[in-house]
C-alpha positions, 0 to 999 in steps of 0.5 A, a space after each residue: 488253212 483250217 477253220 475250227 467251228 464250234 459244235 452247235 447245241 442243238 435239241 434231240 427229239 423226243 427228249 429234248 436234251 441237247 445233241 452236243 453236251 447232253 443238257 437239256 435244251 435250250 443248253 447255256 451255248 444254245 441260249 447264247 447262240 439265240 441270244 446272239 442270233 436273235 440280238 434286237 429281236 426278243 419278241 421274234 425269239 420268244 415266238 420261236 421258243 413258244 413253238 419250240 416249247 409247244 413241240 417240247 411238251 407233245 414229245 415229253 408227254 406223248 406216254 402219259 407222263 406229266 408235263 416237265 414242271 420247268 419248261 417256261 423257265 427253260 425255253 422263255 424266262 431267259 429271254 431279255 424282253 
């Protein structure tokens, strides 16, 4: 008997793109997985994603690039409060 697992949609540093689908992380699949994992604990999810957003900001601006204008929307705006 074999089990088929969905590929995890994890970020790839320093680009912060999804390793599986190539979309900006958190991609739609990562958001769905995170929402399920932290169901009932949106504040904990917000804390986790705030830390990830901070790391993304550092990685994406390390060479003097301007901060992406969509980081808040990518990382935090979608969380149900």
